N, C-alpha and C positions, 0 to 999 in steps of 0.2 A: 195528443202526439200521434202522427202515424208514418206509416214507414218509412224506407230511405229508398234510396238509390241513387245508382252511380255519379247519374249529372247532381244530383245534393252532396256527395263527397266534394264537391270543387268546393264547399262553403267554408271548411274545415279548414284554420288554420295549420294543425297538426294530425298527423294520424300515427297511431302504434300501435304496434302488432302482434297481439300474445295466445299465447294457446293454454286453453283452459287445464288447468294440473288437478290430478286423482285430490288432494288437498281442501281444493277449491268448492268440493262438494260438498254436500250432505248427504243424510240418510237417503233420501228421496230420488239423490241423482244427480241433482242440477246443483249449478252450481248456487251457495249459501247466501242469499242477499245481504251482508254486512262485506263481501268479496268484491262484490261492484265497487266501494267506494274504495279499496284499494289498486282497482284498474283504472281511476280515474287517476289517482295519484300517481300510477306507474305515469303513466303519459302525461303529467303536467309536469312531472321531474324531469320525465324525456325530452321534453320540448324546453324547460330550462336548460338544461344540462347543453344539446342542442343552440339552441341560443346566446347561452350567456359561459357556458364551460362552467357553471355552479348549482348546485342542485334549486335554488332561489333566484327570483328577477329580480338580483343588483341589491337585494334585502330582502332583510329576512323575514319572511310571512305565515301568515296562522288562514287556519278554517278555520273562518265566525261560525257558517253554516253552510250544510252540506245536505243535496236531497237527493232524489232516485225514482225515476216511473220504470216500472217493471212490467217488458212487453211481452216475450214469449222465455222460457226457460233456454240458458247454455247447459253443456253436456261436457264432462271428462272429452278431454279430445278437439274438444271445438276450438274452428281458430277463428279469434274476436279480433275485428278493427277496433279501434277507442281514439277515437276523434273529440278535441277539442278546441273552441275557437273563445275568443274576450267579446266579454259583456259589457254591461255600462263599467265607468270608469269614472272612480268619485277621490275624492283628496285623498284619503289614507286607505279606500279601497277600490277591487276590482272584482267581477262578476266573472266566470269562466261557466262555459257550456258544452255540456258532452254528449257524444253518443256513443252506442256500442251495437255494432252490427255486426251480424253471423257471416264471416268473410268468405265461405262455402255459400251459402243460401243467397245471402243478399239482403237478409230482413234485418229489421234494429231489434236488440233483445232489450237495450233498457237506452234510458236518459236522463241527464240531469246537470246540477248547476251547484258549485261553490261560490261562497261570498270569501275572497281574499284576503286579509288584511293587514298592510306595513308594520309590523311591530318596534318596540323599542324594547328587548326586553329588561334591559337594568332598569327603567323606567317605570314598569308592567303595563305599560299601555303604547294605542295605535301612535304613529306619526306619519305624517305625512309621505305621500311617494314622492322618491326619487324623483328627479329630473331622466336619470335614463331608465330608471322602469318604467315610466310616463310614455319616453319615445318608444324603446322596445313595446309596450303595450298597445303603442296607438300601432305600430308596423305590423305587429301582429293583429291588429282590427282591420288592417285592407287588407288581409289573406283571406277574411272571412266575412266580406261583404257578401252577399245574397246577390 
């Protein structure tokens, strides 16, 4: 995965800007590797809140898989833009792709993916994506076409 550009920013369905907090950093002075997953989560949850008014896309979803590729360090006080777009959509799951860019310098800091699964907590198993969730994902994927 290579660096990003402003032109590439148009490919993303949603962007969330945050400032690196002191508590996000480790003893080496850069953002701890686990914190990037929290940044992905913050972006994902603010997307759902703006799109649906709730913290989920019309159905309870769980993270079934998460991955992150680290490309450059982020440090206390850095302003980061976390971007998300919809990937593949299946019967009960969908993928989200992320990019974290240093908002001032313009270079990519990290990229990642999550696989989200619609989940029936009472039954303890996956469930089909509700029609309104599927429609939302299709609308968001239109925003993130290359």
